[in-house]
C-alpha positions in Angstrom: 82.2 -25.0 -0.6 84.3 -24.5 -3.9 88.0 -24.2 -3.0 89.4 -24.7 0.5 90.2 -21.0 0.7 86.8 -20.0 0.2 84.5 -19.3 3.2 81.5 -21.5 4.3 78.0 -20.1 3.9 75.4 -21.0 6.2 73.9 -23.3 3.6 77.1 -25.1 3.4 77.3 -25.5 7.1 73.9 -26.8 7.2 74.4 -29.2 4.2 77.6 -30.5 6.0 75.8 -30.9 9.3 73.1 -32.9 7.5 75.7 -35.0 5.6 77.3 -36.0 8.9 73.8 -36.7 10.7 74.1 -33.6 12.9 76.9 -35.3 15.0 78.7 -31.9 15.1 77.5 -28.4 15.9 77.6 -25.6 13.5 80.5 -24.1 15.5 82.4 -27.5 15.3 81.9 -27.5 11.5 83.5 -24.0 11.2 86.3 -25.2 13.5 86.8 -28.4 11.3 86.6 -26.2 8.1 89.5 -24.2 9.5 91.6 -27.3 10.3 90.7 -28.8 6.9 92.0 -25.6 5.0 95.1 -25.8 7.2 95.7 -29.4 6.0 94.8 -28.7 2.3 98.1 -26.8 1.7 97.5 -26.5 -1.9 93.8 -25.5 -1.7 92.6 -28.1 -4.0 89.5 -28.7 -2.0 90.6 -32.2 -0.9 93.3 -33.6 1.6 96.0 -36.0 0.0 97.6 -38.8 1.9 100.7 -36.8 2.5 98.7 -33.9 4.0 97.0 -36.3 6.3 100.4 -37.5 7.5 101.4 -33.9 8.4 99.0 -34.5 11.4 101.7 -36.0 14.0 98.7 -37.9 15.9 97.7 -39.4 12.6 101.3 -40.3 11.3 102.2 -42.1 14.7 98.8 -44.2 14.7 99.9 -47.8 14.2 96.9 -48.0 11.7 97.9 -45.0 9.7 98.4 -46.9 6.4 95.0 -48.5 6.7 93.3 -45.2 7.6 95.0 -43.5 4.6 93.3 -45.7 2.2 90.0 -44.6 3.8 90.9 -40.8 3.9 93.0 -40.0 0.9 91.4 -37.5 -1.4 88.5 -36.5 1.0 86.7 -33.2 0.2 85.5 -31.3 3.2 82.1 -33.0 3.5 83.6 -36.4 3.4 86.1 -35.4 5.8 83.7 -34.3 8.5 81.6 -37.5 7.7 84.8 -39.6 8.3 85.5 -37.8 11.6 81.7 -38.0 12.6 82.4 -41.6 13.8 84.6 -40.2 16.3 82.1 -37.8 17.8 80.8 -38.3 21.4 77.3 -38.1 19.7 78.0 -41.0 17.4 76.2 -44.2 18.3 77.9 -47.6 18.6 76.8 -48.7 15.2 78.5 -45.6 13.7 81.6 -46.3 15.5 81.5 -50.1 14.5 81.1 -49.3 10.9 84.2 -47.3 11.0 86.1 -50.2 12.7 84.8 -52.6 10.1 86.2 -50.6 7.4 89.6 -50.4 9.0 89.5 -54.3 9.1 88.0 -54.8 5.6 90.8 -53.2 3.7 89.8 -54.8 0.3 86.5 -53.4 0.7 84.6 -56.7 0.0 82.2 -56.4 2.9 83.8 -59.3 4.7 86.7 -59.5 7.2 88.7 -62.8 7.3 91.0 -64.2 9.8 93.8 -62.9 7.7 92.4 -59.4 7.6 92.2 -59.3 11.5 95.7 -60.8 11.8 97.0 -58.0 9.7 95.3 -55.4 12.0 96.7 -57.1 15.1 100.2 -57.1 13.5 100.0 -53.4 13.0 98.8 -52.8 16.5 101.0 -55.3 18.3 104.4 -55.0 16.1 107.1 -56.9 17.5 105.5 -57.3 20.9 103.9 -60.5 19.7 105.0 -63.3 17.5 102.8 -64.4 14.6 102.0 -67.5 16.5 100.9 -65.6 19.6 98.6 -63.5 17.4 97.1 -66.4 15.6 96.4 -68.3 18.9 94.9 -65.2 20.6 92.6 -64.4 17.7 91.7 -68.1 17.3 90.5 -68.2 20.9 88.6 -64.8 20.7 86.9 -66.0 17.7 86.0 -69.3 19.1 84.7 -67.7 22.3 82.4 -65.5 19.9 81.3 -68.5 18.1 83.4 -68.3 14.9 86.2 -70.2 13.4 89.4 -69.3 11.6 87.6 -70.0 8.4 84.7 -67.7 9.2 84.1 -64.4 7.3 82.7 -61.8 9.5 80.3 -59.3 8.0 79.2 -55.8 9.3 76.4 -57.5 11.0 78.8 -59.9 12.8 80.9 -56.9 14.0 77.8 -55.1 15.3 76.7 -58.4 17.1 80.2 -58.9 18.7 81.2 -55.2 19.3 77.6 -53.9 19.9 77.7 -55.0 23.4 80.8 -53.1 24.5 81.2 -49.5 25.4 83.3 -48.2 22.6 85.4 -45.1 23.4 86.5 -43.3 20.3 85.7 -39.8 21.1 87.7 -36.9 20.0 87.1 -33.2 21.0 86.7 -30.7 18.2 88.4 -27.4 19.5 86.0 -24.6 19.2 87.6 -21.2 18.9 
């Protein structure tokens, strides 16, 4: 998988498939590789934050700055692993792990009231005041058995979100 301009071998495809827990077919991996090469404009073998921002859907996402921290500098294998959480074949835990990483921006393994408020602010913008966000979040946490002083771990996220039917699926166009 040397440079982005090189072709994928069958071994490379199988290795990437294994790396992403077989959530993408071989044909989907080839399509993702073509997209990766388009994004990797300088053929460095990884995608920079600026290159990710060239995708309009990514740039318009209210969480794009948080996501950039997660994707800046990804090589192809890690790019596919990141996208695998969005696969229709990904299970709830894989999706929740990605959501947790979005909230846990300092990567300390815990999500605080403040962390969640920051994401809510990114998502709601000026449609909600700080007070409205704090009140809504306090109520949701209380209903789930937590307080403003609680730190949520990945296990807590799985416990709370694992009951829901998360829809984070994207289709990989296959040529």
